C-alpha positions in Angstrom: 9.1 9.1 -29.8 8.2 10.0 -26.2 10.0 7.2 -24.3 6.8 5.3 -24.2 8.5 2.8 -21.9 8.3 5.3 -19.0 7.1 3.1 -16.2 5.8 3.6 -12.6 6.5 1.2 -9.8 3.3 -0.3 -8.4 2.1 1.2 -5.1 -1.0 -0.9 -4.7 -0.2 -2.6 -1.5 -2.4 -5.2 0.2 -5.5 -3.3 1.4 -5.6 -4.6 4.9 -1.9 -3.9 5.5 -2.4 -0.4 4.0 -5.2 0.3 6.5 -2.9 -0.6 9.4 -4.7 -3.7 10.6 -2.3 -5.7 12.6 -2.4 -9.5 12.8 -2.1 -10.5 16.5 -0.5 -13.9 17.1 -2.4 -16.0 19.6 -0.7 -16.6 22.9 0.9 -19.9 23.2 -1.1 -20.7 26.3 -4.9 -20.0 26.3 -7.9 -21.1 28.3 -11.1 -22.0 26.6 -14.0 -19.8 27.9 -17.7 -20.2 27.1 -20.9 -19.1 28.7 -24.1 -17.1 28.3 -25.3 -13.5 29.0 -28.8 -12.7 30.1 -30.2 -9.2 30.0 -32.0 -7.1 32.6 -35.2 -8.9 31.4 -33.6 -12.2 32.3 -33.8 -13.2 28.6 -30.7 -14.3 26.6 -28.9 -11.1 25.4 -28.5 -11.7 21.7 -25.9 -9.9 19.4 -24.0 -8.3 22.2 -20.2 -8.1 22.5 -18.1 -9.0 25.5 -14.9 -7.0 25.5 -12.2 -8.7 27.6 -9.4 -6.2 28.6 -6.3 -8.0 29.8 -5.0 -5.8 32.6 -1.4 -6.9 32.4 -1.0 -7.2 28.7 -3.3 -4.3 27.8 -4.8 -6.4 25.0 -8.5 -6.6 24.0 -10.4 -9.7 23.0 -13.9 -9.4 21.7 -16.4 -12.3 21.8 -19.9 -11.8 20.3 -23.0 -13.5 21.6 -25.3 -15.4 19.3 -29.1 -15.3 19.3 -29.2 -17.4 22.5 -26.8 -15.1 24.2 -24.0 -17.7 24.1 -20.4 -16.9 23.5 -17.1 -18.8 23.4 -13.4 -18.3 22.7 -9.9 -18.7 24.0 -8.1 -16.2 26.3 -4.6 -16.0 27.7 -4.6 -16.5 31.5 -4.7 -13.4 33.6 -6.9 -10.7 35.2 -9.5 -9.1 33.0 -12.0 -6.3 33.0 -15.0 -7.4 31.0 -17.4 -4.9 29.5 -20.8 -6.1 28.1 -21.6 -3.9 25.1 -25.0 -3.9 23.4 -26.3 -1.5 20.7 -23.4 0.8 21.3 -23.8 1.1 25.1 -21.9 -0.5 27.9 -24.5 -2.3 30.1 -22.1 -3.5 32.8 -18.5 -4.1 33.7 -17.3 -7.1 35.7 -13.9 -8.4 36.8 -12.7 -11.8 35.9 -9.7 -14.0 36.7 -8.8 -16.6 34.0 -6.5 -19.3 35.2 -4.6 -21.7 33.0 -6.8 -24.8 32.7 -7.3 -27.8 30.4 -11.1 -27.7 30.9 -13.2 -24.8 29.6 -14.1 -22.0 32.0 -17.8 -21.5 32.3 -19.0 -17.9 32.7 -22.7 -17.0 33.3 -23.5 -13.3 33.3 -27.0 -12.4 34.5 -27.4 -8.6 34.4 -30.6 -8.5 36.3 -29.1 -10.6 39.1 -26.0 -8.3 39.1 -28.3 -5.2 39.3 -30.3 -6.7 42.2 -27.2 -7.4 44.1 -25.8 -4.0 43.6 -26.5 -1.5 46.3 -26.4 1.3 43.8 -26.4 1.6 40.0 -23.0 0.4 38.7 -20.3 3.0 38.5 -18.9 2.3 35.1 -15.2 2.9 34.3 -15.3 6.3 32.5 -11.9 5.8 30.9 -12.9 2.4 29.6 -16.1 3.8 28.2 -14.1 6.5 26.4 -11.6 4.1 25.0 -14.3 1.7 23.8 -16.2 4.5 22.2 -13.1 5.7 20.5 -12.3 2.2 19.4 -15.8 1.8 17.8 -15.5 5.2 16.1 -12.0 4.2 14.7 -13.4 1.0 13.4 -16.3 2.8 11.6 -13.9 5.3 10.2 -11.5 2.6 8.9 -14.5 0.9 7.2 -15.4 4.1 5.4 -11.7 4.6 4.4 -11.5 1.1 3.1 -14.7 1.5 1.0 -13.5 4.8 -0.5 -10.1 3.4 -1.2 -11.5 0.3 -2.9 -13.9 2.3 -5.0 -11.0 4.6 -5.9 -8.9 1.7 -7.1 -11.8 0.3 -9.1 -12.3 3.6 -10.8 -8.6 3.8 -11.7 -8.7 0.3 -13.2 -11.6 1.3 -15.5 -9.9 4.6 -16.4 -12.4 6.9 -14.6 -9.9 9.3 -13.2 -12.4 11.8 -11.9 -14.4 9.2 -10.0 -11.1 7.8 -8.6 -10.1 11.3 -7.5 -13.3 11.8 -5.6 -13.1 8.5 -3.8 -9.4 8.8 -3.0 -9.8 12.4 -1.8 -12.4 11.0 0.7 -10.0 8.3 1.8 -7.2 10.8 2.2 -9.4 13.2 4.2 -10.4 10.5 6.6 -6.9 9.1 7.0 -4.5 12.0 6.2 -1.5 10.3 7.9 -1.5 7.3 5.5 1.1 7.7 2.7 -0.6 5.2 0.4 -3.8 7.2 0.0 -1.8 10.3 -0.8 0.2 8.4 -3.4 -2.8 6.8 -5.0 -4.5 10.2 -5.2 -1.3 11.5 -6.9 -1.7 8.7 -9.5 -5.3 9.6 -10.1 -4.4 13.3 -10.4 -1.7 12.4 -12.9 -4.0 10.3 -14.9 -6.4 13.2 -15.2 -3.6 15.5 -16.3 -3.8 17.5 -13.0 0.0 17.5 -12.7 0.5 20.2 -10.1 -2.0 18.5 -7.8 -0.3 15.2 -8.5 3.1 16.6 -7.4 1.6 18.0 -4.2 0.0 14.7 -3.4 3.3 12.8 -3.9 5.1 15.4 -1.8 2.5 14.9 1.0 3.1 11.1 0.7 6.9 11.6 0.9 6.6 13.6 4.1 5.1 10.5 5.6 7.3 7.9 4.0 10.5 9.8 2.9 12.6 6.6 2.3 10.1 4.8 0.1 11.8 4.3 -3.3 8.5 3.6 -5.2 7.1 6.9 -4.0 10.2 8.8 -5.0 10.2 7.1 -8.4 6.6 8.0 -9.1 7.1 11.5 -7.7 10.0 12.0 -10.2 7.9 10.7 -13.0 5.2 13.2 -12.3 7.8 16.0 -12.1 9.1 14.9 -15.5 5.6 14.9 -17.0 5.1 18.4 -15.6 8.2 19.6 -17.5 10.3 20.1 -14.3 13.2 18.0 -15.6 16.0 19.1 -13.3 13.8 18.5 -10.2 12.8 15.1 -11.7 16.4 14.1 -12.1 17.2 15.1 -8.5 14.2 13.0 -7.4 15.4 10.0 -9.4 18.8 10.4 -7.8 17.2 10.3 -4.3 15.1 7.3 -5.3 18.1 5.3 -6.5 19.7 5.8 -3.1 16.9 3.7 -1.5 15.9 1.6 -4.5 17.6 -1.8 -3.7 15.7 -4.4 -5.9 13.8 -1.7 -7.6 16.9 0.1 -8.9 16.5 -1.1 -12.5 13.0 0.6 -12.8 14.3 3.8 -11.3 17.3 3.9 -13.7 15.0 3.2 -16.6 12.8 6.1 -15.8 15.8 8.3 -15.1 17.1 7.4 -18.6 13.7 8.0 -20.1 13.5 11.5 -18.6 17.0 12.4 -20.1 16.0 10.8 -23.4 12.9 13.1 -23.6 15.2 16.0 -22.9 17.3 14.9 -25.9 20.3 14.3 -23.6 21.1 11.0 -25.3 24.6 10.3 -24.0 23.5 10.8 -20.4 20.3 8.7 -21.0 22.5 5.9 -22.4 24.4 5.7 -19.1 21.2 5.2 -17.1 19.6 2.8 -19.6 22.9 0.9 -19.3 22.5 0.7 -15.6 18.9 -0.5 -16.0 20.1 -3.5 -18.0 22.2 -4.8 -15.1 21.0 -7.9 -13.3 19.4 -11.2 -14.3 15.9 -9.8 -14.9 16.7 -6.8 -17.1 13.7 -5.4 -19.0 13.9 -5.7 -22.8 12.8 -2.1 -23.2 16.0 -0.9 -21.4 18.1 -2.6 -24.1 16.1 -1.0 -26.9 16.4 2.5 -25.5 20.1 2.0 -24.7 20.7 1.2 -28.3 18.6 4.1 -29.5 20.3 6.5 -27.1 23.7 5.4 -28.3 22.7 5.8 -32.0 21.3 9.3 -31.4 24.2 10.4 -29.2 26.5 9.9 -32.2 24.1 10.9 -35.0 26.9 12.7 -36.9 29.2 9.6 -36.9 29.1 6.9 -39.6 27.2 3.7 -38.8 30.4 2.0 -37.7 31.2 4.7 -35.2 32.7 4.1 -31.8 29.4 3.2 -30.1 28.2 0.9 -32.9 29.3 -2.4 -31.2 27.5 -1.6 -28.0 24.4 -0.4 -29.8 24.3 -3.5 -32.0 24.5 -5.7 -28.9 21.7 -3.7 -27.2 19.4 -4.1 -30.2 20.2 -7.8 -30.5 19.5 -8.3 -26.8 16.1 -6.6 -27.2 15.2 -8.9 -30.0 16.3 -11.9 -28.1 14.2 -11.0 -25.1 11.2 -9.6 -27.1 11.2 -11.0 -30.7 7.6 -9.8 -31.1 8.0 -6.7 -29.0 6.6 -3.3 -29.8 10.0 -2.1 -31.2 11.1 -5.3 -32.8 10.9 -4.0 -36.4 12.8 -0.8 -35.4 15.5 -2.8 -33.6 16.0 -5.1 -36.6 16.3 -2.0 -38.9 18.9 -0.4 -36.6 20.9 -3.7 -36.6 20.9 -3.7 -40.4 22.1 0.0 -40.6 24.7 -0.5 -37.9 26.2 -3.4 -39.9 27.3 -1.0 -42.5 27.1 -1.3 -46.3 27.2 -4.8 -47.8 30.5 -5.7 -49.4 30.6 -5.7 -53.2 
């Protein structure tokens, strides 16, 4: 038996949160703004983007134009710098003051009229252009990261570890500072049996998120699979320090690692800890009972650990009467009861 109950804490966080997209709460006070943009040919400027940069709050608000060049939205009051972006180029930048008002603010932007009024070609804000270009590049990169990550998870779900590795390596390379991508890559490496690479991926994730108990738990599991038992036990110890509500899973895996190493008395201690709490897993009770039985293999069935072992097997059967180890648990209960009286 290889402690088949060895489990990993789930790391698949919500995708948008993993990519670092922040949800900005709307300001309590906003002014409705609507209008139209006309291009240098005096025709409506379709599919452009107006980027409103709030000078005091340093916030950006992006409003797209439709096929008639119209746009609408709501903005917090204040002074703005407005860039008109079309096909990746900034066509013009204007200043705008938005006051608090109940009625919508109408804004008509005629680029040809602005050009005619200008004594010279507009001197665009170089820093703003750089920041906007960087913003667009970041958005494009995040989209690529998201696609690689999604395809990697889909490959993991269907058991195609090599395809998952290719996609998750691409996500990791595009966003090396994101612990989630390193950790999921570690999971893919482990699934493919590439354990040394899995360990390295989890170590990279832990350098970014050193206090994450799920990362430390999974890292310890990979170390155990790689035969690095003592390092795995130290990693479980560190994971337990931060585990909080995930403590039972960490203790179970800790016990499973000791069980595989045939250190049954020590394994029983951690399986015992894994049964604490209202939502204890049935598997923890089964392996607690089995560890107790194996730790006193030379003692008669009515040995000193028999009562606790009987209770553990009974709890397993109560929680999982049709579970994977139900027959074995029932058999252990019969043997622990001792010989029938004559």
